[in-house]
Every structure is written in structure tokens, then in C-alpha cells.
C-alpha positions in Angstrom: 9.7 11.7 -41.7 13.1 11.9 -39.8 14.2 14.1 -37.6 18.0 15.4 -36.6 19.4 17.1 -33.9 22.5 17.6 -31.8 22.8 15.3 -28.7 24.6 14.5 -25.6 28.4 13.2 -26.2 28.5 10.4 -24.1 25.9 7.9 -23.1 23.8 8.1 -19.7 26.8 7.6 -17.3 24.3 5.8 -14.7 23.5 2.6 -17.4 26.8 2.7 -19.2 30.4 2.8 -19.3 32.1 4.7 -22.4 29.8 2.0 -24.6 29.8 -0.9 -22.2 26.3 -1.4 -20.2 27.5 -2.1 -16.6 27.2 -5.7 -16.2 25.0 -5.6 -12.7 22.6 -3.6 -15.0 22.4 -6.0 -17.7 21.9 -8.8 -15.3 19.0 -6.9 -13.3 17.3 -6.1 -16.3 17.7 -9.4 -18.2 16.3 -10.8 -15.0 13.2 -8.3 -15.1 12.3 -9.1 -18.8 12.2 -12.9 -18.3 9.5 -12.1 -15.3 7.7 -10.0 -17.7 8.0 -12.8 -20.6 6.8 -15.3 -17.8 3.9 -12.5 -17.0 3.0 -13.2 -21.0 2.1 -16.4 -21.0 3.2 -17.3 -24.6 4.6 -20.3 -25.3 7.1 -19.2 -28.2 10.6 -18.8 -27.9 12.6 -15.2 -26.9 14.6 -14.1 -30.3 16.4 -11.6 -28.4 16.0 -8.8 -25.2 17.1 -5.4 -26.3 17.4 -2.1 -24.8 16.3 0.5 -26.7 15.2 4.4 -26.9 16.8 7.7 -25.4 18.9 5.4 -23.2 20.7 3.3 -26.1 21.4 6.8 -27.7 22.5 10.5 -26.7 19.5 12.0 -26.3 19.1 10.6 -23.0 18.0 12.9 -20.2 17.3 12.2 -15.8 13.5 11.6 -17.4 14.4 9.2 -19.9 12.1 5.8 -19.8 14.6 2.5 -19.3 13.2 1.0 -22.6 13.4 -2.9 -22.4 11.9 -4.9 -25.7 11.3 -8.7 -25.5 11.4 -10.2 -29.0 9.3 -12.6 -30.3 7.4 -13.4 -33.5 3.8 -12.6 -33.2 2.7 -15.3 -36.3 4.2 -17.6 -33.7 2.0 -17.0 -31.0 -1.3 -16.7 -33.4 -2.3 -16.4 -37.1 -4.7 -13.1 -35.8 -1.9 -10.5 -35.3 -4.6 -8.1 -34.4 -5.6 -10.2 -31.6 -2.1 -11.4 -31.0 -1.1 -7.6 -30.3 -4.4 -6.7 -28.3 -3.3 -10.1 -26.4 0.2 -8.6 -25.4 -1.2 -4.8 -25.1 -3.5 -5.9 -22.6 -0.4 -7.6 -21.0 1.5 -5.0 -21.1 -0.6 -2.4 -19.1 -1.5 -4.7 -16.1 2.1 -5.4 -16.3 2.9 -1.3 -15.5 0.2 -1.1 -13.3 1.1 -3.8 -10.7 4.8 -3.5 -11.3 5.9 -0.2 -11.3 9.4 -0.5 -12.0 11.9 2.0 -11.8 15.8 2.9 -11.6 17.5 6.2 -10.3 14.0 7.9 -11.0 13.6 6.3 -14.6 10.9 4.3 -15.8 11.4 0.7 -16.7 9.5 -0.2 -19.5 8.8 -3.7 -20.9 7.3 -4.0 -24.0 6.9 -7.1 -25.9 8.0 -6.5 -29.9 7.6 -8.3 -33.1 10.5 -9.7 -34.9 8.8 -8.7 -38.2 8.8 -5.0 -37.3 12.2 -3.0 -38.3 13.0 0.7 -37.0 15.4 3.2 -38.6 18.9 2.4 -38.9 20.5 5.0 -37.0 18.2 4.3 -34.2 20.8 2.6 -31.2 20.0 -0.9 -30.0 21.7 -2.9 -27.9 21.2 -6.9 -27.2 21.1 -7.4 -23.3 21.2 -11.3 -24.1 24.3 -11.2 -26.3 25.8 -8.2 -24.5 26.8 -6.4 -28.0 25.5 -3.8 -29.7 23.3 -5.0 -32.9 23.5 -1.0 -33.9 25.4 1.6 -32.7 24.0 5.2 -32.4 25.7 8.1 -33.5 27.0 10.6 -31.0 26.5 13.8 -33.5 23.1 13.0 -34.9 20.0 11.4 -34.4 17.6 10.4 -36.7 13.8 9.7 -36.0 11.6 8.2 -38.5 7.6 7.0 -38.0 8.7 3.9 -37.1 9.8 4.7 -33.8 7.5 7.0 -33.0 4.8 4.2 -33.4 6.4 2.1 -30.7 6.9 4.8 -28.2 2.9 5.5 -28.7 1.2 2.4 -29.4 1.3 1.3 -26.1 0.1 4.4 -24.3 -3.2 4.3 -27.0 -4.0 0.8 -26.2 -4.1 2.0 -22.2 -6.0 4.6 -23.1 -8.8 2.7 -25.4 -9.3 0.1 -23.0 -9.7 2.9 -20.1 -13.8 2.4 -18.6 -16.1 4.8 -17.0 -17.0 1.6 -14.9 -13.7 1.3 -13.3 -13.4 1.9 -10.0 -9.5 2.3 -10.4 -10.5 5.0 -13.5 -9.1 8.2 -12.0 -5.5 6.3 -10.3 -4.9 5.0 -14.2 -5.7 8.1 -15.2 -3.4 10.1 -13.3 -0.9 7.9 -13.4 -0.7 7.7 -17.7 -0.9 11.2 -17.5 2.6 11.5 -14.8 4.4 9.2 -17.2 2.9 11.4 -20.6 4.0 14.7 -18.5 7.6 12.9 -17.9 8.2 11.4 -21.1 7.4 15.1 -22.7 9.7 16.8 -20.2 12.3 14.2 -21.2 12.4 15.0 -24.6 12.3 18.8 -24.4 14.6 19.0 -21.8 16.9 17.1 -23.9 16.0 17.6 -28.4 13.2 20.1 -27.8 10.1 20.4 -30.3 11.4 17.9 -32.0 12.3 15.1 -30.4 10.8 11.8 -30.1 9.7 11.9 -26.7 7.4 15.3 -27.8 6.6 14.1 -31.5 5.2 11.3 -29.4 3.0 13.2 -27.2 1.8 15.4 -30.3 0.6 12.0 -31.6 -1.3 11.0 -28.6 -2.7 14.9 -28.7 -3.8 14.6 -32.6 -5.3 11.0 -32.4 -7.8 12.2 -29.7 -5.8 10.5 -26.9 -5.2 13.4 -25.0 -8.2 14.3 -25.3 -9.8 11.4 -24.2 -8.5 11.3 -20.6 -9.2 14.8 -19.9 -12.9 14.2 -20.5 -12.5 10.8 -18.7 -10.8 12.4 -15.6 -13.4 15.2 -15.6 -16.7 12.4 -16.2 -15.1 10.7 -12.9 -14.3 13.8 -10.7 -18.1 15.3 -11.4 -19.3 11.2 -10.7 -17.4 11.8 -7.2 -18.4 15.0 -6.5 -22.0 13.9 -7.1 -22.0 10.7 -4.8 -20.7 13.0 -2.1 -23.4 15.6 -2.5 -25.3 15.8 1.0 -28.5 13.5 1.0 -31.2 15.6 2.5 -34.1 12.4 2.9 -33.2 8.3 1.8 -36.4 6.8 1.0 -36.6 3.0 2.1 -39.4 0.4 2.3 -42.0 3.3 1.3 -40.5 4.9 4.9 -38.2 8.1 4.4 -35.2 8.7 6.8 -35.0 12.1 7.7 -31.1 12.3 8.1 -31.2 15.2 10.9 -32.5 12.1 13.4 -28.8 11.3 12.9 -26.6 13.1 15.3 -26.0 13.2 18.9 -29.2 13.2 20.5 -29.6 9.6 18.6 -26.6 8.5 19.8 -27.8 8.9 23.8 -30.6 6.1 23.2 -30.2 2.7 22.9 -31.4 0.8 19.6 -34.9 0.4 19.7 -37.0 -3.3 18.7 -38.8 -0.8 15.4 -36.1 -0.6 13.1 -38.1 0.1 10.2 -36.6 3.0 9.5 -33.4 1.6 8.8 -32.3 0.8 5.3 -32.2 -3.3 4.9 -28.3 -3.2 3.0 -28.6 -4.4 -0.3 -26.7 -7.4 -2.2 -26.5 -9.5 1.1 -25.6 -12.3 -0.5 -22.3 -13.7 -0.5 -20.4 -15.1 -3.9 -18.7 -17.2 -5.0 -16.3 -17.3 -8.6 -14.5 -20.2 -9.6 -11.9 -20.1 -12.1 -11.1 -23.0 -14.9 -7.8 -23.7 -16.7 -6.5 -24.1 -20.4 -7.5 -27.3 -22.7 -10.1 -29.2 -21.1 -10.8 -26.9 -17.9 -13.3 -25.2 -19.2 -16.0 -23.0 -16.6 -18.6 -26.3 -18.1 -16.3 -29.1 -16.9 -15.4 -26.8 -13.6 -18.7 -27.0 -12.2 -19.4 -30.5 -13.4 -16.3 -31.1 -10.7 -18.0 -29.0 -8.3 -20.9 -31.1 -8.5 -19.4 -34.1 -8.8 -17.9 -33.2 -4.9 -22.0 -32.5 -3.9 -21.7 -28.8 -3.2 -24.5 -26.4 -4.5 -23.9 -23.6 -7.2 -26.2 -21.5 -6.0 -24.9 -18.0 -6.2 -21.2 -19.6 -8.0 -20.2 -18.3 -11.1 -18.0 -20.2 -13.2 -15.6 -18.5 -15.8 -12.6 -19.8 -18.1 -9.2 -18.5 -17.3 -8.6 -15.7 -20.0 -12.0 -14.3 -19.4 -10.6 -11.0 -17.6 -13.5 -8.8 -17.6 -16.3 -11.0 -16.8 -13.8 -11.6 -13.3 -14.0 -7.8 -13.1 -17.6 -7.1 -13.7 -18.3 -10.1 -11.5 -16.3 -7.7 -8.6 -18.1 -5.1 -9.0 -21.3 -6.1 -9.3 -20.9 -8.6 -7.0 -20.5 -9.6 -3.5 -17.8 -12.0 -4.2 -16.0 -13.0 -0.8 -14.6 -16.5 -2.2 -12.6 -17.0 -5.3 -10.5 -20.0 -6.7 -8.7 -20.7 -9.5 -6.8 -23.8 -11.5 -4.1 -24.1 -13.4 -4.0 -20.8 -15.8 -6.5 -19.8 -13.2 -3.7 -19.4 -11.2 -3.4 -16.1 -12.5 -6.3 -13.9 -11.9 -6.4 -15.7 -8.6 -2.5 -14.9 -7.7 -3.0 -11.2 -8.6 -6.1 -10.8 -6.1 -4.0 -12.1 -3.8 -1.4 -9.4 -4.1 -3.8 -6.9 -4.7 -7.4 -7.3 -2.8 -6.5 -10.5 -0.6 -8.3 -8.6 2.6 -11.4 -8.6 0.3 -12.2 -12.0 0.7 -12.9 -14.7 3.3 -11.7 -17.4 1.7 -9.2 -17.7 -1.6 -8.1 -21.2 -3.1 -5.1 -22.0 -5.5 -6.1 -25.2 -7.5 -2.3 -26.8 -8.6 -1.8 -23.2 -10.1 0.2 -21.5 -12.5 2.7 -19.6 -11.0 5.1 -16.5 -12.3 8.2 -15.4 -11.3 7.2 -12.2 -10.1 4.6 -14.1 -7.4 6.9 -16.1 -6.5 9.6 -13.6 -5.5 7.1 -12.1 -3.5 5.9 -14.5 -1.6 8.8 -17.2 -1.4 9.9 -16.1 2.0 6.8 -14.7 3.7 4.4 -16.8 3.0 0.3 -16.6 2.1 -2.5 -14.7 3.8 -4.4 -16.9 6.1 -7.6 -17.1 4.1 -5.6 -18.8 1.7 -6.3 -22.6 0.8 -4.3 -24.6 -1.7 -3.8 -28.4 -3.3 -0.9 -28.7 -5.5 1.6 -30.9 -7.4 4.7 -29.5 -8.4 5.1 -32.7 -10.4 2.7 -31.7 -12.7 4.2 -29.0 -13.7 7.9 -30.9 -14.7 8.0 -31.4 -18.4 6.5 -28.8 -20.0 7.1 -25.9 -17.0 9.6 -26.8 -15.5 10.0 -23.4 -14.1 6.9 -23.3 -12.4 7.6 -26.7 -11.1 10.2 -25.4 -9.3 8.8 -22.5 -8.0 5.8 -24.4 -6.7 8.1 -27.0 -5.3 9.5 -24.0 -2.9 6.7 -23.3 -2.1 5.3 -26.6 -1.4 8.9 -27.6 0.6 8.1 -24.2 2.8 4.3 -25.6 3.2 3.1 -22.8 2.1 1.2 -24.5 -0.3 -0.3 -28.2 0.6 1.3 -30.6 -1.1 -0.6 -33.6 -2.9 0.7 -36.4 -5.0 -2.6 -36.3 -7.5 -2.2 -35.7 -10.9 -3.0 -32.9 -12.0 -6.9 -33.3 -13.5 -7.7 -34.9 -10.3 -6.6 -32.2 -7.9 -9.9 -29.6 -8.5 -12.3 -32.8 -7.5 -10.0 -33.5 -4.7 -10.0 -29.6 -3.3 -13.4 -29.1 -3.5 -13.9 -32.1 -1.2 -11.6 -30.8 1.1 -12.5 -27.7 1.2 -16.6 -28.3 1.0 -17.8 -27.3 3.8 -16.3 -24.0 4.0 -17.5 -23.5 0.3 -21.0 -24.6 0.9 -21.0 -22.5 3.9 -24.0 -20.4 3.8 -23.1 -16.7 3.9 -26.5 -15.3 3.0 -26.8 -12.5 5.8 -30.7 -12.5 5.1 -31.2 -15.7 7.2 -30.2 -13.4 9.8 -33.6 -11.5 9.5 -35.6 -14.7 10.7 -34.3 -13.5 14.3 -34.8 -9.5 13.5 -33.0 -7.2 11.8 -31.9 -5.7 14.7 -29.9 -8.7 15.5 -28.6 -8.5 11.8 -27.5 -4.4 12.5 -25.3 -5.8 15.5 -23.7 -8.9 13.8 -23.0 -6.7 10.6 -21.6 -3.5 13.2 -20.0 -6.3 15.0 -18.2 -7.7 11.8 -17.4 -4.4 10.7 -14.9 -3.6 13.4 -13.4 -6.6 13.2 -12.5 -6.5 9.4 -11.7 -2.4 10.7 -8.8 -3.9 13.3 -6.9 -5.8 10.1 -7.0 -2.5 8.1 -4.2 -0.5 7.2 -3.6 3.3 8.6 -5.4 4.8 5.8 -9.3 3.0 6.2 -8.4 3.3 10.3 -8.3 7.2 9.5 -11.2 6.8 7.4 -13.2 5.1 10.4 -12.6 8.2 12.4 -13.8 10.6 10.4 -16.8 8.6 10.0 -17.1 8.5 13.3 -16.7 12.0 14.1 -19.7 12.8 11.5 -22.1 10.2 13.6 -21.4 12.3 16.9 -22.5 15.2 14.8 -19.1 16.8 13.5 -19.9 17.9 9.4 -17.8 16.7 7.4 -17.0 18.3 3.9 -16.8 16.5 0.4 -13.2 15.8 0.3 -13.3 14.0 3.3 -16.6 11.7 1.9 -14.5 11.1 -1.1 -11.2 9.8 1.3 -13.6 7.7 3.3 -15.7 6.1 0.4 -12.4 5.3 -1.2 -10.7 3.7 1.9 -13.7 1.8 2.8 -14.9 0.4 0.0 -13.5 -2.8 0.3 -14.8 -2.8 4.1 -18.9 -2.3 3.3 -18.6 -4.9 0.3 -17.1 -8.0 3.3 -20.4 -7.0 5.4 -22.9 -7.6 2.4 -23.5 -3.4 1.8 -22.8 -1.6 -1.0 -20.9 1.5 -2.0 -23.8 3.8 -1.5 -23.9 2.8 2.2 -20.7 5.3 3.2 -22.9 8.7 2.6 -24.1 10.9 5.2 -27.6 9.1 5.9 -26.4 6.0 4.4 -27.0 2.7 5.4 -23.2 2.0 7.4 -24.2 5.7 9.1 -27.4 4.5 10.3 -26.6 1.5 11.3 -23.8 3.1 13.7 -25.7 5.6 14.4 -28.5 2.9 16.0 -26.6 0.4 17.0 -23.6 2.2 18.5 -23.3 4.5 21.7 -20.6 7.0 21.0 -20.2 7.4 24.8 -20.2 3.8 25.5 -18.6 2.4 22.2 -15.4 3.9 22.0 -12.7 3.6 19.2 -11.4 -0.1 19.1 -7.8 0.3 21.4 -6.0 -0.4 18.2 -7.0 2.7 16.9 -5.9 4.6 20.2 -2.6 2.6 20.3 -1.9 4.1 16.6 -2.6 7.6 17.6 0.0 7.0 20.8 2.2 5.4 18.8 2.5 8.5 16.1 3.1 10.9 18.8 5.6 9.1 20.1 7.6 8.7 17.0 7.1 12.3 16.6 8.4 13.6 20.3 11.5 11.1 19.0 12.2 12.9 15.7 11.9 15.9 17.0 14.1 15.1 20.2 11.6 16.3 22.5 12.0 13.0 24.1 13.8 10.1 22.9 11.9 6.4 22.6 13.7 3.8 25.2 13.7 0.0 25.2 10.2 0.0 26.3 9.0 2.8 23.6 10.8 1.3 21.3 9.2 -2.5 21.9 5.4 -0.5 21.8 6.3 1.0 18.7 7.3 -2.2 17.2 4.6 -4.6 18.8 2.1 -2.1 17.0 3.4 -1.9 13.5 4.3 -5.3 13.4 7.8 -4.5 13.1 10.4 -7.0 13.4 14.2 -7.5 14.2 16.7 -8.6 11.3 19.7 -7.2 10.3 18.6 -8.1 6.9 15.8 -6.0 6.9 13.6 -5.1 3.5 15.5 -8.0 2.1 14.1 -10.4 4.1 10.8 -8.3 5.1 9.7 -6.5 2.2 7.2 -3.9 2.8 6.9 -4.6 6.4 8.7 -2.5 9.4 12.1 -3.9 10.6 14.8 -2.8 13.2 18.3 -3.1 12.1 21.1 -3.4 14.8 23.3 -1.6 12.6 23.8 2.0 11.6 24.9 1.3 8.5 22.3 0.8 5.7 21.9 -0.5 2.4 19.3 0.3 0.1 20.6 -1.9 -2.5 17.9 -4.0 -4.3 15.2 -2.6 -2.6 12.6 -1.0 -5.2 10.6 1.3 -2.9 11.8 4.6 -0.1 12.3 3.4 3.3 11.8 6.0 6.2 14.5 5.4 8.4 14.8 6.7 12.1 17.5 5.7 14.8 17.7 5.3 18.3 19.2 8.9 18.8 16.1 10.2 16.5 17.8 11.2 13.1 15.3 10.3 10.5 15.9 10.0 6.7 14.1 9.3 3.5 16.0 6.1 2.1 15.9 6.0 -1.9 16.4 2.2 -3.6 20.5 1.9 -4.6 21.9 4.3 -1.9 23.5 3.8 0.8 22.8 5.5 4.4 24.8 6.3 7.6 23.4 7.3 11.0 24.7 8.5 14.0 22.8 6.0 16.3 23.3 2.7 17.0 19.8 1.0 15.2 18.0 1.8 12.4 14.3 1.9 12.6 12.7 1.5 8.8 9.3 2.0 7.4 8.4 1.4 4.0 6.8 4.0 2.1 3.7 1.9 0.7 0.2 2.7 1.0 -0.1 1.1 5.0 2.5 3.7 6.0 1.8 6.3 4.4 0.0 8.6 6.6 2.2 7.7 9.3 5.2 8.8 7.0 3.9 11.7 6.0 3.2 12.9 10.2 6.4 11.8 11.1 8.3 14.4 7.9 5.7 17.1 8.2 6.5 17.1 12.5 10.5 18.0 11.5 9.5 20.4 8.6 7.5 22.4 11.3 10.5 22.4 13.7 13.3 20.2 14.3 16.6 20.1 15.8 17.1 17.8 12.8 17.1 18.6 9.2 17.4 15.9 6.1 
């Protein structure tokens, strides 16, 4: 099937000058593609890196994806093409989830294309490696055949087929896919109408039932959340019933009783450890042997192979995993956890780890979380993986990773011996039951409060809602859903399950029985947060300009850094720029800027901004600061002397 239709008279001017790709973009796209290739972890040569799709043709729109294809020979990866395709699609799916890259509002889509695939001869194909057209597009007519549609849809098909109802991030993943599909279809309809490649791809997914599957999964997920959030009238524990009507402000006036039979004993108190092996000899069984040689107990320890992502995910979902470590290729999964979930763990181990370019770029300047322990020797990687060796050496030289001169195979045993006392530490909260559940409850509350101090703004907001419930305020279903979403990792850290975060659940009971709200007020960090936000609101609405002391409090509470290099040197952190001229070149996320006179702008990637003041405070638009940014923008919209 081939469709033809009229198109634009020029290529997308955001990317092209006449028919030449902008040189800075070519270099940037090549850098991204090489990072993607290393992320794939395949030992085959790159044959070419191409730009294809609407942005290499005359049928582009402002919604069009930037399709970058890394060309490799699937048969050189493995003889089983089915497994090779599934592996590469899985890696693409993880990449899209972890690194949602854009340029001027256009999604940058990466794909590993088989060199044996052929597209229709009129499809525009531009070689990024060589900087030349392989196939120039026709400025008058574009032809689309079934192969092009298949290329566009199969990655979506894999992502949708791989969705699981047991995935805690299911709702987020579904909405992300639906948003990308909506933009995909809008792009096609705006450019060429009903018979555009993008719209035909959307129709193909609808005809194969993939769109319907997304809708059904979203409906099931939503119903499940609502069902979990329904009020619990009674909770049966140890053949005893807790009447949740007792959990109210009257209870809070009494000291905790020594008779705690009515408090639910937390489920899954035992902390668990996961050890991930590497390639070749470093199987799960071999890693276990090294662990035992170090004299460590294997109780509550799971050993898995480096490529068993599904088992690792299952362990995280079903156990209270607080310690993780990975050797060699197993470092890949550990790096992912450091980037996404580091606050969940009390111990994270990197054992001479494989280290991708993406990870290196993120941590080469800012260091690693304090719970990360390491042992590495970059020299072990020089012969076969020189790029990995170079990255590890930089991290070792900066002491972010602990350097050793041991051979690769010797390092796991040395690591287990070095950190043996921490790895064999008894984390089972049930041991404290010997001195009474009251002490256990107090210990859990103390641990919970310490954990909360290190959480982000939205988690602290969830805690405030929970404290309001304990104080007697009625919360609606939306409040409980927000609390569950924001606090699920924190409760796992203290040995509870997510069931604890519910009306009448364990956490509510512990707070109500162990705390006196009038005595145990919100931690000072929560009070400071409110004061700082209010002072910023007063500043941007021109009601009270911040002085030097005020800025000092803001910088201290928001962990700000004063540096003229701003987000370049401190990505994702609040920064103070001693200048009124701001460039967002190479910054890949929006940043809210506030100058010392109260003028505020949302700054976007690749643009430049000028402020009337003398310095600019930058708040990155990340999940940690999203609530603060929302409050500031709402304050402006509700009435201000400054309009964006």
C-alpha cells in the first residue's frame, strides 16, 4: 500500500538550512545516538546513524518526532532474530522511560534498526555519520509504504505488550504512551491529514487492539486505586478488631499505652539484600560463593544474574529490599536504581561496574549518594572496553569510586570483606519485639521522621495531609491516592507495606498512638519550607522584596548553590547566577528564574533570557521542586505586578 500527498516546500527550518542539517545539531544527535548505542550493550559495530521520518522529509510539523536510527546487523548480535528484536525493543522502552529527550518541543526517538531492513525508495534518509543524504526526499510528493508504517509502530507495540498490571508505575507508563500517541497523530493530521504516516500508524495500532489494551489497563489501574482508597471501617489484626473511629483527636490527648495488642504488627519487617552478578563466570551461583567465602550469611539474600531484570523488579515489589549491589555488567541495574530510587536503600554497592556514558554524564561532576559504596579498577576495562575504562578512571580520580589494583575477578570477594559488617547487619525489626512492641513503634516512628526530612517537597506535602488526618480532618480519595503515591517508598524503608498508608492502616495507627500532635509538632524543616515558599511568593508578587538575609534563608533551605555556571555545573539543583543574562543552551529541562527585583520567567531549553535585576535564582522544573513552582506561578496568575 502506497499513499501520496502534497507537502511543505522546505525542510523543517529548526533543523535544516536549505537541505543541510545544522552542524551543531548533527554533533548533538550523534552524541545522543552513541549514548543510546552504549546503553544497548551490544558488541557489534555501528554501520551508520541516520535521521529518518517526517523531520527528514517535507511532511514535518511542530509535533513531529526526531527519529534517530542506529543501524546494526541483527544477525551479528545473535542467531535468534526474535530474541534479538525483543531485547532491543526492551532496551528502547527503558531508554524512553529514563531519558525522555526533546529538542524545541519535538521528541527525540531512538531506535536500533536492522541493516537488512529496506524502506521505500522515496523516504528521506540522512546519514549523520557521513553528513550526507543517502536518499533525498521529494519536496512535492511523499510516498509511504507498509514498511515505513511498521517501522513507526513496532516499538509502540512492544511497549504496550510488555505492560503489566502488577507494575507500580503502570498508570504513569500508560499516560506517557497515550501522550506520545496523541502527539504522533496530531503531527500527521496537521501536516497531511487522514493519510499521513503518523495517522496511519495510529490506525494500525488501533486495528491491532493495542489502543484498546491501553484503555483497558488504565481503567483497571484506576479502579484498583479507587478500591484501595475506599475507607476501611474495621481492621482485623491478631483476632482483634481496631475500630478506626478510635483514631481521632481524643486519642491523641493520651500517652501511648503499654497494651498495644490493638496495633497491627507491621508486615514484611525483614530487610532483604539483592546481589547481581556479571557476564560469563560471574553467575548468581558464583556471586553466592564469593559471598560465602567472605564469611557472610546468605539469610535474606537473593543472588541473581545481570540480565534478569524481571526477577530484580519482582524482588523489589514483593520484598523490603534495602541493600543492593552489582558486579561488572550487573552494575547497569544498580546505576539505574541510583538514578531513580536511591533514597529507598540504606546500602548500594558498585563492584567494578559497567558504566554507560549517560550515567557518567550525570555523575561526573556531582558525586554519588552517601549510601553508595564501591570498589573498582578502571585498568581492568582498558583492553576490551576503553570507553568504560576512561569513565571509571575519571570517577576514581575524583574519588567518587574507590580505587583498587585488584583484578576484575578478585574484586567481589574483596568488596564483600571490606563492607562485611554493613552487609551482615541485622535489619530485622522483629528483633526489637523482644523489648516490646511499644519500643518497636517508637523506633519506626523515629526512623520514619528521619526519612521524611530527606524527602522532596511533594512527599512532605503528603505527610502534612496524613498528619491532618491523624488530627481529625477528613481526607477525600484524591488525597489518599496522593499520599500513597508519594510515601510508598518511605514506608518500605521502615518495614511496612503500602497497605499501611490507608485510613486505619498501620502508619496511621502508629502516628495516632505513638505521637501527641500538640507536643510532637511538624519538624522544623516542614515549617521552614512553608516560610521560604511564602517569602518567595511575596517577592515575586512584589509585596515584599527579599533582602540578603531572606535570600540566605532561601538558599539554605533549598540547598542552593551560587555559581555563574548554574545548571551546567549543578544539574537539577537550585542555583543563584550573579548575572541578569541567562542562557539555556545544553540545559535539557525548563528552569524557573527569579531575579532580585521579583521578576519571574519560566526558561526553556536552548533559549536566552534577560532580567532587569542583577542576579537570578534558578529553580529546576523537576519533581522535587514542582509544587514550589506551581505555587509561585499560581501566585502570579492570581494577581501580580509582573506578567510573564
